[in-house]
N, C-alpha and C positions, 0 to 999 in steps of 0.2 A: 393408561386408565383415565376413566373419566370421572362427574358432577362431581371434584376437586374436590373424583373423584373428588376439586372443590364440590362436586357433585359426586360428582359427581360424585356410588356405588357406587363407596360405594359407593355425589353426585358422584358406581363404581369408579368416576373417577377415584387415587391413594389418599388416605386419611390425612397425611401431611399436606398435600396438594389442596384438598377440599377446605381445610381449615386456614390455610394461608390465603388462599383465594377470596375466602369470605370476608377477611379484613379489607380487602381491595372492594370488593363488589358492594358491599354493604352501604359504603358512604356514597354510592351512585344511585342506589335503588329508592332512597327516600327523598332523592331531588326533584321528582316530578309528579305533578298531576294530583288529584285528590282521590281517595280511595273508594272501594266499593262501599255500599252501606249494609250493615248487618240487619236482620229483620227485626230485632228488637232495639227500642232506644236506649241509649245511655242511662245508667241509673241517675236518679235525681235525689237521693237521700243524702246527698253530701255537697259540701258548697264546692268541691274540687274533685277532679277525675284524674289522679296522679297515676301514670302508668310506669311500671318499672320495665325496662327493655334491656335485655343482655345481648351485646354483640361480642365479637371475638377478635381482639389484637387489632383495633382500628387507631387506637391513640400511639403516639401523637400525630401520626400524618394526617390524620383526617379530623382532628378535633375541631377547629374552627370550622371547617365545611359543614361537618355533621351536625354540630350545634345550629348552624344557620337553618339547616333543613327541618330540625325539630321544631325550631321556632316558626318556620313556615305552617307546619302542620297544627301547632297551637293556635296559630292566627286563624285557620281556617275552621278551628273546632274552639271556640270560647269555653273557658272552665276546664278544658282538658290539659295535662301537663305530663310530658315525658321525661322520666328521670333515666338517663343512659348511664349504663354500667358496662364498662369495657372489661372483658376478662381475657387473660392469656389462653391461647387455643389449647395448650396442653393441660390447662387446669378445669376446663370447662365440665367434662364429664363429672369429675369429682365433686365440684360446686354444685352442680344441678342436682346431683344426687342428695348431698347433704342438704341443700336448701328444700328440697322436696320432703325429705324426712322431717325436718324442722319446721315445715309449714311456713317458711320464708322464702319460698320461690318467686322468681320475677313474674310480671303479668304475661309478658311476651317473650319468648327465648328462640332462637334459631338453633335447630339441631338437624340430623338427617334421619330418615325414617327408620334405619336399622337401629340406632341407638333410642330413639324416642319410642320405638315400639317395646323396648325393654320395660319402661316405665308406664307405657299404655297398658301392658299386661297387669300392672300393680295399681291400675285405676287412677293414675295421677294427672292425667290431663282432661281437659274439658271436652266432653263429647260435644261435636259441633254440628251434627245432623239437625238439630231443631234451632241452631243458632245462626244459620247462614241460610238464606233463601234459596230455593231450586234456581231461581234466575242468575243468582251470581255465582252459585256453584257451576252452571253450565258454561261460565266463561273459561274454567279450567279445562285442560285435557283430561278426559274421564280416566284414562288409564294411569295417569300421574295422580290424580286424586286418590285413586285406588291404593297407591303406595303408603298412603297415612291412613290406612284403616286396619283395624285388628277386631275379629270376630264380628264384622259387619258395622263397626261403629268409627266414624271419622275422627281422628284426634290429631290432625294436623292439616295447615293450610299450604298447598306447594308454592315454593318460591321460584328457584332457578335449577336448570338441569345442564348436564352434558352426557352426550353420547360419546364412547369411546371410538377413536379413529387410530388407523396404524399409520405412525409416522416412520418413514423408512429411509435409510441410506442408500441412494441410487447408485453411488460409486461403489460402494460393497456388493450390492446386488449384481452389479454389472461385473465386477471382478468374477463373482461366483458363476456368472453364467445365467442368471436368472432374469427372465425378460420382464416379469411384472411380480409385484408382491403378491404374496398368498392371500387368498380369500377364505380359504377353508383350514380347519386343524389338519385334514389329510394333506392338502397342499403344504401347510406349514412343515410338517415332518420332513417332506421332501426337500424343501428349501434349506431346512436346518442342517441335512446332510450335504448339501451342496456348498453351503457357507462354508461349513467346518473343513471340508476336503479341499476346497479351492483358496481359502483365505487363512484356515487355522483359526478364525474367529467364529463366535457364536451367533447364531441368526438372531436369538432373542433371549431374554431373561425373564423367569416366572418364578414368584416366591411361595415357598410352602411353609413361611411362618404364620402359624394360627393367629397371632395377633395383628397381622399386618392385611395386605390386600385380600379381596374375595374373588380375585380374576379367575383362579384355578376353579373354585368352587361353582362360578358361574358358568365356566366352561362344560361343567358337567350337565346343566341344564340345557346349554346349547347344543350339547352331543345327544339330547333326546332323554336324559336320565331326570326321574321323578325323584327329589329327595324325600320327602316325607307324604304320607298319604293324609286323607280328610280326617283321619282320627289322631294324627300327630306322630305316628310311628314311621320308623326308617322305612324307605322305599326304594332304596338305591342299591340294595343287594340283588341285582338282576343282570341278565345278559349285558344291558346297556351300560349300567354301572361298572360291571367288570371290565368291558371294552374302554371305559373312560380310565380306570385305574391303570389297566394295561398300557394305554397310550402315554401317559406322563411316566410311569416307571421305565418303559422302553426308552424314552427320550433320555433319562436320566442314565440309564446304564449304557446306553450306547454314547455317552459322553457327549450328547447334544445339548445338554443344559449345563450352565456353570455350577460347580460344587457348592458355590455359595448360594444357590437357590434354597438350600435346607436352612440356613443360617441368616440369611440377610432379607431385608425387606424389598418393597418397590422403589424406595429411594436409591438403593444400590443399582437396581435396572436402570434407573434415569442416569445415573452416573456413568454406568457402562455405555449407553447409547452417546452421551455426549462425549465421551473420551475414543469413540470410533470403535469400540471393542463389540458391539452387536449391531446387526442391520436394521431391527426393527424394534419399534417401542409402541407398545398399546397404551393410550393415554388420551387425556383431553385434548380438544384441538387448541384450546387456550395456551397448552404448554409450548407450543412453537416459539411464543415470545422469548420464554425462559431459556429455551435453547439457543435463540439469536443472541441472547445477553450473555450466556455462559459459555457457549461454544459456537463463535460465529463461523466458524470455517465448516463445523458439521451442518449449521443451520443452511449453508450454501448449497449443499447436496441433498437436502432432506426435501422430502415430498410427502404427500398424503394421500392415504388410500381408505376405503370402508374398513369397519372392524372386521376382523377374523371371526367367523362363526362355525357351527357345526352344521351337520345335517338338516337340523331343524330352521336354519336360517335366521334364528332369533338374534336380536342386537340388543346389548344392555343400555339403560338409561340409568345415571345416577340422579338422585334428587335431594335437594336440600328444601326443608319446610320450616314453617313457624308454628309453635305450639302454644296453648295457652294452659297453664297450670290449673288444675280442678278448684285449687284452693285461692285462686284470685279473688281479691275483694271487688274488683271492677271488671268481670268478665266482658261485659258488652263493649266497654271502652277499649279493652285490650283487642278484641275482635275487630273493632274498627280501625284500630292503628295497624293491626296485622293485614287488613284488606287493603290499606292503603299503602303499605310496603309492596304488596303483591298484586297490585291492580295492573292493568295491561300498558298503560301508559309509563308506569315506573319500570316495568318488566322488560319493554322495548327498550328504554334508555340504559338500563344497567346492562342488558344483552349487547348493545353497541359499544358499551365502554370496555366490558370485560371479556368479550367474544365467548359467552355461554349462550345458552338457549332459554327462552321464556317457557313458563308453564300454561300461559293462557292462549286460548285459540285465536283472538284478535292480534296479539303480538306476534305469533309465530306466523301469521298470515302476511306479515310486512315483507314487501319486496327484498328487503336486505338479506333475507334468509333463503332467498330463490335463486339468485344468479349473482355472479361476480361482475362488476362494472366493467363495461367495454375498455380494453386497454390495460386493465389492471392485471398484473402478473404476481401479486402477493399471493403467497402460499396460505398465509393466515385467512385471506378471503375465500380461497378455495377450501381450506379445511372447515370453515363455518357453514358452507353450502353443502359439504359432504356430511358434517355432524347434524344439520339439520335434516336432511333428506332421510337420514337413518330413523327419524323418530316414527316412521310409517310402521317399521318392523321392530321397534323398541319397546322394551317392557322393563319392569322392575324383576330381573330374573329371580332374585330371591326376594319373596314378598316378606312383608313386616311379619315376624313370628317371635314367640318367646324362645329364649335359650338358644338363638342362633350361633352364638359363640361357642356353645356347646358342641353343636351339630359340626361347626367348622373344625374345631379343635379334633373332633374324633376323626373325621376325614383325613385331615392333614397329616396328623401324627402317625396314621396308620399307612397313609401314603408314603411317608418318609421310611417307615419300618420296611415297606415292599421295596423301596428304591435302594436301600442300603442291603438287601438281601437277607433281613432278619425275618421275614414273613414272606409266604406266598400270597399272589395277588387275591387269590380267593380266601385265605386265612385273613388277610388284612381288611378286606371290604367286609367280611363277617363280623370282625372283632369291631370295626368302626360301628356298624348296625346295632350291635348289641350294647355298645358304650352309650350311644345315643339314646337308646331305649331305656337302659338303667339311670343314667344321669338326668334325663329330662322326665324320668318319673313315668315313663309310658308302660 
């Protein structure tokens, strides 16, 4: 998975990877350049402009370094002060929900569009369309900016991205007689059979735990399924939707998916790949470094291919963003700092440090994302180029929407019921549609 599932969704990078990477990346992002400038000047009705900025799990590794960069921003912007609050990643959602309800939220906070959209639907974030000039906004990738909009209103500034790549165990595929990694879900099903028959192992792991990865839900979109219509009602009870349900049900019933797929999350899939028990892993390119650390022997036989997709050819991109709470006392100062963090110079610097992708057009145009240096055999570098090249076909497959977790649970739980033979595919998909329409109030 990708923008770690850091990004990556879901940046679809997994939630654990996304939030863990955030702690590493953020210390680099603020280290470069001055920010873009918002259209309105900072407020002048106070002697100071103190901005509260929430990050996730940076301390103590980056305390001194990050404090130095805050000082650099403050020096460039006399009268502005940044109060840095570091929050454990596991506590961020509950803390931001509590602070928003109590009107004590920070001025700038990093979230992903999926979770941020939950609060955007409650009018918790500052609408940015009249706060950021068209010129500044045009520096960001249009499709990525769109990921942080709801009902036509912008609620977030894009930060960093990941696209999912396929990391594969070349030895296992060779043992199974597979000449090249699968590019489509149809090819994946065939490879899954060959790997199981020839090696006794699984080709891959996918989770159907509603609280975990959205990769399976994203696969529906890649297979041509429309999840909801323009009125918000279920739109997946169609021939395409039934085919997608049937695809995953068949893989499970044919024992081509581990039984733990119904009970374990994406982390378990990572562990299986690192243990040499699966041949394929869909994740962010940056995860190659983790494999090298945790499973050096597996890393030696690992290579990278583009993300597996469906008949649509769509690739997923996971996005991380910065949002400004509506109740901020210093919204213009907060915007200026957020644009500083996400300007092209900063994004290019952190992308090089953390092996993720920038969300600005000038940063992405850098040669660093175009080719691998001559004579360089690093799979990390190859992964970066593959990941960046996919942005042309990449989009946020599941746009920001209210009650996305309700939709995901309805589909995943009914998929599980069909996998276990408790429901037919037709009944499962019909029940999922009814549950979504009822629970979402449609």
